N, C-alpha and C positions, 0 to 999 in steps of 0.2 A: 504493500500500500504506500509506503514511504517513497519507493521508486516511482510509482505512478504519479503521486503528487508532485514529485520533483520534475517529472517530464512535463506535466501540465503547466507548472510554473515557468519552465524553460520555454515552452511553446508560446505561452502568453507574453513572456518578455521579448521573444523574437518578433511576435506580431506587433507589439507596441513599438519596438525599435524600428521596424520597417515603416510603421505609420508615422513615427516622429522623424525618422531620418530619410524621408523622401528626398530625392527621387529614387525609384527602384531601378537597379541595373539588372542585366541578364544574370550576373553572378549571384546577387542577393536574392533574386527571384528563384533561381535554381536551388539555392540553399534552403529557402523557406519551403519550397515544394517538397524537398526531401525530408523535411521535418514534419510536415502536417498534411500532405496530400492524402486523402482517404484511400485512394487506390494503392499508393505506395505502402501505407500502413497495413492494408490488407495483404499485400504481397509479402511484407515482412512477417506477418503472423503465419502465412502459409509456408514460408521458408522455415520458420522455427518449428512448425508442426512436422515438416518433412525431415528435420534433423533427428527427430525421435525414432525414425525408422532404424537407425543404427542400434539403439538399445533394444528395440523390439526384436530385431533379427538375432542379436546376441543372446537374448533371454532363453531361447530354446536350447542353447548349448550349456547353460549354467545349471547348477543343481536346482531341483524343484522340491521344495519342502512344504508339507501340508500337515496340519494337525486337526484333530477333532476331539470334542468334549461332549459326551452324552450323559444325560441324567433322565432315567425313566422311573416313574413312580408306579409300582405294581401293587394292586389290591385284589384280594381273593381269599378263599378258604380251601384247605386241603383236608379231605375226609379219608381217613385210613382205618382199616379194621384192627382191633386189638386181638389179644390171644383168645378171648372168649367169643370173638366174632362181632362184638359191638363196634359201632363206628365212632371214632373220635375226630373232632374237628380242630384244625390248627389254623391260626391266623397267618396268612401269607403276605401281609402288607410289608413291603420293603422297597428300597430304592436301588435300582440297578445303575452302576457307574461304569462308564467305558471312557478311558483316556488313551488316545492314540496319536502317534506322530510318525510320518513316513518321509523318506528321502529317496529321490530318484535322480540318477545322473546318467546322461546319455554318453555312451561310449562310441557308437557309430549309428548315425541316422542321416542318410544322404539328403533327405528332405530338409532337415534342420540346418545342415551345413549349407545347403543352397539358399535357404532363407536368410542365413547370416550374411552371406555374400550379397544377396539381393537387397538386404537392408542398407548396406553401404552404397550400393548402386542407386537406390531410391533417394537416399540422402543427397548424393552428388547430383542427381537429377533435379531435386528441389532447389539446390544452389544455382544450377544453370538456368532453371526456369525463373528464379528470382532475378538473376542478372538480366535476362531477357525482358522481364517486366520493368525493371528499373530503367533500362535503356529506353524502352517504349514510353515510359512516363516522362523521362527527361526530354525525349524528342517532342512529346506533346506540349511540354512546358515551353520549349524553344519555339514551336509553331505558334503558340498562343501569344508569346511575347512579340514575335515578329509580326503576327497579325495585328497587334495593337499599333506597331510602328507603321505598317502598311495602311491601315485604315486612318490613322492620324494624318499621314501625309496625303492621303486621298481627300480628306476633309479640307486640308490647306489648299490643295490644287483646285478642288471644286469651288472653294471660296474665291480664289484668284480668277477662275474661269467665269464665275458669276459676276464678279466686279468688272471683268472685261466685257461681258455681255451688257451690263448696265451702261457702260461707256459707249458701246456700239449703238445702243438704242438712242442715246443722247445725240450722238453724231448723226445718225440717220434722221432723227427728228429735226435737227437743226438744218440739215441739207434740204429736207422737205419744206420746212418753213421758208427757206430762202429760194425755193423753186428749183433747186439743183438736184433734188432726189425724188423718189416716188414713195407713195404710201405703202406699196408692196415691200419695199426694202425695210421700212419701219416695222411692218407686221412680221417679216421674216426674222428681224433682229429680236423682236419680242418673243417669237416662238422659240428661238434658240435660248433666250434668257429663261424662259419657263422650263425648258429642258434642263438647263444648267442648275436652276433652283431645285428641281426635283432630284437631280443627281446629288446635289449638296445635302439634301435631307436624307437620302438613302445612305450617304457616306457617314453622316452623323449617327444614324441608327446603327450602322455596322460598327462604329467605334464604341458605342455604348455596350453592344453585345460582346465585342472583343475584350473590353475592359472587364466585363462581368466574368467571362470565361477565364481570364487570367487571375482574377480575384479568387475564383473557386479553388485554384491550386496554391496560391501564396497566402491566402487568408486575409488580405487587406485590399482595399480599392486603390489601385495605382493612380496617384494624383499627378505624378511626373515620372517620365522615363527617359532613358538615354538613347538617342537615335544613333544611327550609323554616322560615321564621319562623312563630311561633304564630298571629299575626294578619297576613294578607296584605292590604296596602292596594292597591286597584286603581290602576294607573298608566296614564295615557293613552299611546297609541301615535302615532307620527309616520311617515307621514301618517295622518290620522284617517279618510280616506275610502277605501272599498273600491276604487273605480275607480282611485285613485292607486296602490294596491298592485298591482292587475291590470296597469296600464301598466308599472310598474316590473318586474314579473315577465316580461312579454312582451319587454322589452328586455334584461334582465340574467340571467334564469334560465339556468343552465348546461345543463340538459337541452334547452331550446329551442335554445340556441346550438349544441349538439352536433348536433341534428337539422338545423339550417340549414347547418352546415358539411358534413354528409354529403350534403345536397342539392347543394351547390356541387361537391363531389368528383364526384358522378355526372353533373352537368351538363357538367363538363369532360371526363368520360369519353366523352360523345357526340362532342365535337370531336376527341378523341384517336382514336376509332374512325373518324371520317369522314376523318381525315388520310390513310388508306390509299388514298383516291381521288385525292389531290393529288400533284403532283410534288415532289421535294426537290432541293435544290442544296447542294453542298458543295465546299470547296477541299481539294485533296490535294497533299501534297509528300512527297518521299522522297529518301533518300541510300542508295545500295547499293554496297558494295565486295565484289568477289569475287576469288578466286585459285584457279585450277584448277577452274572450275565444271564443266567437261566434259572428256572425253578430248581433244577437238580443241583445247581452250584450257587444257590443264593447265599450260602454262608461261607463262600470261598472267595479268596482274593488270588488273582493270577497275574503274573507279569511275564511277558514273552519278548524276546528280541529276535530279529530275523535279519539275515543278510544273504544276498544272492544275486543272480543275474537273470535277466529276462530277454528272451529272443522272440521277436515277432517275424514270422515268415508269411508273406502274402502268397495266396494260392490262386484265387480267382475272384475278380471283382465285377464280373459281368461285362467286361470290355470298357469299363469307365476309364481305367488308367490309360489304355491305348488311345481313347478318344481325347482325353485331356492333353496327352503329349502332342497329338496332331493339332489340337487347337492352339497350344502354345507355339508350335512351329509356324502356324499361319500368322500369329501375332508377331513373331520374330521377323518373318518375311515382310510384313507390313511396316514394321519399324525400320527395316533396312531401306525400303523404298522411300520412307519419309526422310531418312538421312540424306539420300541422294537428292530428293526434292529440295531439302533445306540448303544443300550446297549449291545447287543450281540457282535458287532464289537469291542467295546471298551474293553469288558471283555476279548476277545481273545488277543487283543493287549497288555493289561496290563499283562496277563499271559505270553505272549511271551517275553516281555521286562524284566519281573521279573525273568523268568528262565534264560534269557541272563545274568543277573547280578549274580544270585546265582551260576550258573554253569560256568560262564565266567572265574573266577579266576582258577578253576580247569583245564579248557581247556588251559589256559595260561601256567600253570605249566607243563602240559603234553607236550605242544609244545616246551617249553624250554628244556625239556629232549630230545625231538626228535631232536632239533637243535644240542644239544651237542653230541648226538649219531651219527648224520650225520657227524658232524665235525670229530669225532673220526674215522668214517668209511672212510672218505676221506684220513686221515693220514695213516690208516692201508692199504688202497688200494695202496697208493703211495709207502709205504715200501714194500708191497708185489710185486709191479711192479719192484722195484729195486732188490728184491730177486728172481724174476723170477716165483713167484707163482700166480701173477695176471697179467692180460692184461690191455692195455690202456682203453679198454671199461669199465672195472671195476672202474677205476678212474673216467671216465666221468660220469658213472651212479651214483656213489657216490656223485660227485660234483653237479649233477642235483638234487638229493634228498636233498642235503644241501640247495641249492638255494630255492627249493619249501618249505622246512620246515621253512626257515627264512621268506619267504614271508607270509606263513600261520600264523606264530607267530605275525608278524607285523599287519596283518589284524585282528587277534583275539584280540589283545590288543586294537586296535581302536574300535572294535565292543563292547568290554566290557565297555569302557568308554561311548560309544554312547548309549548303553543299559541303563545305569544309567540316562543319560540325557533324553532319550525318555520315560523312566518310569515316571520320574517327569513330563514330558510334557503331557503325556496322562492322568495322574492322576489329576494334578492341574495346568498345564500350566508351561511355562518356564519364569523365571524372572531373573533379574540381580544377585540376591543372589545365585541362583543355578549355574549360569554360573561361577561366581567368585569362589565358593567353588570347582567346578570341575577343574577350571584352577589351583587353589592352590594345590589340592590333587594329580593331575595326570600329570601335564605338567611340563616339564623341564624349568629351568630359563636360559638355554643356548640356544640361537637361532641358527638356521641353515639357510644357504643361498640357494636360489633357482635359481640364475641367471647363475652361472658358471657350473652347472651340465651337 
């Protein structure tokens, strides 16, 4: 109970520190999620439960001691004839007492030996499953944090687009009032402005939802967060070769390890099932003390000690043992296929994230050029409108392309950093060092607010 209370106080203190020490960085959000995310706490409990399989498997090979204590109250009469043939009645009310203790020790039982090995395999499987779940939860936290950044930036871009639309309406109206424009241009600018306003409202709603999803994992509503740096400088990855990442993933990936341990468990289940064909040998010992165990010995006290061995030889079980061995073999084959499937899935994921890192920097540079070109296109369209060579639609189309290019650039920058994190996760799992390095390399030290957007 003391430990539980201490944990609760620690979690409360962490939540208060996050709330008071805003803004929330990716690193502090990750640490908070590891402390209080319900899914992770459930995974920890499942892992701890799995570790008891070692003791459960070992128990069958250790001495089994049992004792019994019995007290039975007997009541009745005993009629016996005397020398003259008359019946005499004797009271038989007494208490029967039986005290017994027995000890059994397995010498050879292939089923119990297999269960012992299987217990260790199950415990290792539980550890691998926990590592898989912890990585998945970390990735979900990263996705939610990045989704907050993306939706926040989308709100800002939608605001800028809405302000530009308002300006275009004013320009179109002024030209119409001066007889230099048409009412159609004003209406089209108003239509684009309404679309921009609707987009801004959707972006704000998405930000509210993204904040709530992040709050679910870290325990506090993020008031401020750290965005990515304005200019992301590509950083090389180690190792640089894809084959090295694939080799690392095949050896260390938690999902593959979990599948391999499940294969081991099912392989041992074959031996456990086959053990029903084999004899077993055990030592037995006992101490038994009785008093008045039966009517004939009601006035006697007995004490016996026994020691010996017991051999069980299976003869025929109706075909059950053979069927169970076949069933275990099928489950073993299924696990082998799942191991192969896990390896293929992880190889694809490593390749995907590796390519996301390698080509991500190039994509960012291309989109940066696209943003700059779109910005120049907007300026050129506005000047052309003033000179009479462009219409209001040209300005609105150029503004729309600028908005989309800026949004694509924001998303690609986030995807690049996320690809680096996911590559590390799928190859060897995420830890605090990876999170801290990513925070230092790619995140700004200037926080942004989320409340007044």
